[in-house]
Each structure stands twice: as C-alpha cells, then as structure tokens.
Phi, psi and omega in degrees: 000319181302315183299322179295318179295314179300314181297320181292318178295317179302313181297321179295316179297322177297319181294338177270009178061040182259358177051061179289157174231159177243164178098184181080214183274004179218176180279319181221143178222137175235133174215099186221161178259117179277327181209135172218092185242137177235143179182162180049239177241035181209175176208158180218134180225133176234123177241152180226137174221149172212161176226130180241131176231124178259110181264106183291326179296314181274354183051048183224140173257121180260136180230128172246134179227149176210133175240134179237131180235127180232134176231142178227145173074195180250131179221153176267131179162176179228146176216157178214153181213138173231144179209156172211155183261130176234098188066234178266358186265127177268117178267112188236134176235120183243126175210155180176187179228138180231133177271110185273194179299147180058024178077009180294136180266125179246114176262139176225148183204108181235125175260085184294330178297334180296331182296306181293325178298320180294316180295319178298316180299318179295316180301309184294323178297329182269003179085015178259153171278164180233133181220126173271144182235153183264350176243132180306320182302331181286349178247029179238166181306141178275123182260000000 
C-alpha cells in the first residue's frame, strides 16, 4: 500500500513540474527553483523544498515544506502574495511581475498551497492520515 501512495504523490508532484526525487532519508524530496529573475538593478529568487514520508505503521503521510524568497537591489515590478493558515499548513499564493533584462516582462504565479492540498487528498483517499510537520527531520525515516 505504501508504494502505491508514494507513486501517486510522486506522479502528482511531477505533474506540477516540481522534479521530485526518491530515496535518501525520506520517500520523496523536492528541491527546486520556482523563479530566478534578474533585471534592472535587482533580482528575485524563489525556491521551494519539501520532504514526504509515508509511514505505513502509523498510516500517516508526513509533509515538511519550506519556501525561500530572496530579493536584492532595486527593481521595477509589482508583486503580490496572499496566504492563510489552515491548521499547521500555510496556504500561500505568490504572484507578480518582474521587469527583467532588456525590459523583458516576467510574470510569475505559484499556488504553493495546492501542493499540500494535493498530497493530503491522496493520503486521505488511500486511508492514510495527513500531517504537516515543522521540522524536516520529522518527515524522514525513523532510525
């Protein structure tokens, strides 16, 4: 049963263009750059990482997530962000416009909350509980 849940979550993360990997200290790991834009006299970078561990004994899917956003310098553009807390899960939507090199307009729109909602839906459909954790270690193999 665990393998089916892992495969379904992996396939969902792949469909969201997040380039998941398997193995290591967890079942699934994502570490990707959502935006790396440079322009004018500034730059903006948004990275996302998560770790998924499916515990068959506890019948629980554990999820750790982290988003990092870095901006440098002065840039012309507009950005907006909306977020809300649902239990321990932060539902975050990031979107905006960045004026890149040579005046190129870069629009970005990421619904980061959709990732955890999708993983939770897969877990519950499979009869597993879903739990977000605040420490990466809590979503890794128990030694």
